[in-house]
Legacy VTK file of the C-alpha trace (Angstrom):
# vtk DataFile Version 3.0
C-alpha trace
ASCII
DATASET POLYDATA
POINTS 162 float
-1.779 -11.968 -26.255
-1.560 -11.774 -30.024
-4.324 -10.396 -32.279
-6.905 -10.730 -29.497
-6.252 -14.432 -28.918
-4.837 -16.034 -25.802
-1.519 -17.825 -25.985
-0.548 -20.801 -23.901
2.223 -19.889 -21.506
4.737 -22.576 -20.647
5.346 -23.317 -16.943
2.253 -21.306 -15.969
0.427 -21.912 -12.710
-2.476 -24.333 -13.292
-5.854 -22.574 -13.215
-4.370 -19.123 -13.876
-3.667 -17.299 -17.126
-0.962 -14.662 -17.209
-1.663 -11.760 -19.531
0.570 -8.677 -19.681
2.415 -9.841 -16.566
-0.674 -10.130 -14.331
-2.476 -13.212 -13.043
-5.994 -13.784 -14.382
-8.574 -16.475 -13.696
-8.356 -19.460 -15.979
-10.698 -19.898 -18.900
-12.354 -22.730 -16.973
-13.179 -20.397 -14.063
-14.526 -17.781 -16.474
-16.644 -20.465 -18.181
-18.053 -21.569 -14.806
-18.917 -17.990 -13.853
-20.518 -17.466 -17.263
-22.678 -20.575 -16.800
-23.563 -19.497 -13.229
-24.804 -16.109 -14.460
-26.676 -17.685 -17.354
-28.461 -20.122 -15.021
-28.933 -18.091 -11.822
-29.126 -14.487 -13.057
-30.993 -15.016 -16.339
-32.685 -18.328 -15.454
-31.603 -19.833 -18.784
-29.572 -22.805 -19.910
-27.461 -23.333 -23.014
-30.481 -24.666 -24.919
-32.867 -21.781 -24.202
-30.414 -18.847 -24.170
-30.544 -16.466 -27.111
-27.559 -14.586 -28.514
-28.678 -11.550 -26.511
-28.811 -13.656 -23.330
-25.255 -14.867 -23.949
-24.058 -11.328 -24.622
-25.656 -10.052 -21.392
-24.221 -12.994 -19.453
-20.734 -12.269 -20.780
-21.132 -8.609 -19.799
-22.072 -9.634 -16.244
-19.115 -12.020 -16.033
-16.686 -9.297 -17.128
-18.397 -6.782 -14.820
-17.735 -9.076 -11.847
-14.002 -8.973 -12.592
-13.996 -5.191 -12.990
-15.851 -4.671 -9.722
-13.446 -6.964 -7.829
-10.452 -5.004 -9.143
-12.151 -1.636 -8.563
-12.883 -2.471 -4.916
-9.324 -3.768 -4.397
-7.942 -0.519 -5.835
-10.189 1.595 -3.605
-9.129 -0.403 -0.534
-5.447 0.033 -1.412
-5.937 3.767 -1.923
-7.724 4.026 1.429
-4.950 2.138 3.265
-2.227 4.267 1.641
-4.161 7.528 2.119
-4.154 8.222 -1.617
-5.825 11.442 -2.693
-7.078 12.393 -6.145
-5.642 15.706 -7.342
-6.893 17.545 -10.420
-4.569 20.161 -11.888
-5.522 22.544 -14.614
-4.324 25.592 -16.460
-3.484 27.024 -19.840
-0.158 27.259 -21.626
0.906 30.293 -23.644
0.353 29.761 -27.353
-1.965 26.770 -27.010
-5.337 27.528 -28.593
-7.117 24.190 -28.469
-6.627 20.669 -29.747
-2.927 20.491 -28.898
-1.546 17.537 -26.937
-0.322 18.746 -23.549
1.856 16.524 -21.376
1.069 16.899 -17.676
3.630 15.262 -15.388
3.556 14.465 -11.668
6.045 13.079 -9.185
6.353 12.642 -5.471
8.492 15.429 -3.959
12.092 14.194 -3.912
11.552 11.563 -6.608
13.367 11.619 -9.925
10.759 9.735 -11.965
7.674 11.374 -13.406
4.320 9.854 -14.333
2.782 11.511 -17.362
-0.637 12.020 -18.868
-1.235 13.385 -22.332
-4.366 15.517 -22.417
-5.856 17.598 -25.194
-6.086 21.345 -24.771
-9.644 22.594 -24.987
-10.928 25.116 -27.512
-11.305 27.616 -24.661
-7.881 29.232 -24.977
-5.984 25.946 -24.680
-7.109 25.153 -21.128
-6.443 21.631 -19.829
-7.049 19.446 -16.784
-5.434 16.208 -15.620
-6.133 14.041 -12.586
-3.555 12.071 -10.591
-3.632 9.841 -7.516
-1.015 10.925 -4.960
-0.188 9.814 -1.426
2.036 12.656 -0.293
3.510 15.974 -1.356
3.711 16.085 -5.154
5.045 18.268 -7.935
3.280 18.924 -11.233
4.366 20.480 -14.552
2.702 20.866 -17.945
4.215 21.374 -21.383
3.410 21.276 -25.050
5.885 20.984 -27.892
4.480 23.705 -30.142
3.879 23.283 -33.844
5.138 24.652 -37.155
3.811 28.149 -36.477
3.951 28.453 -32.695
6.639 27.948 -30.099
5.904 25.417 -27.336
5.531 26.356 -23.704
5.855 24.890 -20.246
4.595 25.699 -16.787
6.586 26.308 -13.668
6.582 23.526 -11.070
3.488 23.423 -8.875
4.084 21.787 -5.482
1.052 20.418 -3.613
1.027 19.321 0.035
-1.848 17.121 1.204
-3.880 17.728 4.333
-4.737 14.798 6.548
LINES 1 163
162 0 1 2 3 4 5 6 7 8 9 10 11 12 13 14 15 16 17 18 19 20 21 22 23 24 25 26 27 28 29 30 31 32 33 34 35 36 37 38 39 40 41 42 43 44 45 46 47 48 49 50 51 52 53 54 55 56 57 58 59 60 61 62 63 64 65 66 67 68 69 70 71 72 73 74 75 76 77 78 79 80 81 82 83 84 85 86 87 88 89 90 91 92 93 94 95 96 97 98 99 100 101 102 103 104 105 106 107 108 109 110 111 112 113 114 115 116 117 118 119 120 121 122 123 124 125 126 127 128 129 130 131 132 133 134 135 136 137 138 139 140 141 142 143 144 145 146 147 148 149 150 151 152 153 154 155 156 157 158 159 160 161
């Protein structure tokens, strides 16, 4: 994708667009779903639809895709017993507005997933939420700034209950 436009991809599977490495429905399928919503949801056709009708129809068409992916993600998380963990705290020296990097990894793993969160104005407190499927380790750090030294937390290990 370049500047918000779709590029043609050579040797692509017919009927499917590939964007950022993932398969997506073709433009023809999206057009058909758009027309289905326009006709059956709004009871309009291309001659009677207003700009607002088209906007609403596009929103419904996109919403369908989001819901399909959301349900698939929830099903995968259920099958893999994924739990949502929220960690929070405050780092010494952080007062609010600083970027804090909160990292998580499965116990025994060497790779970390990271989230950058902004410290709140309440003494630099922060929270971050991760999806985990087993024992996990968490750390938080901030780099400091020109007048204050950065800080980091000790490792927090979390074990999940069944």
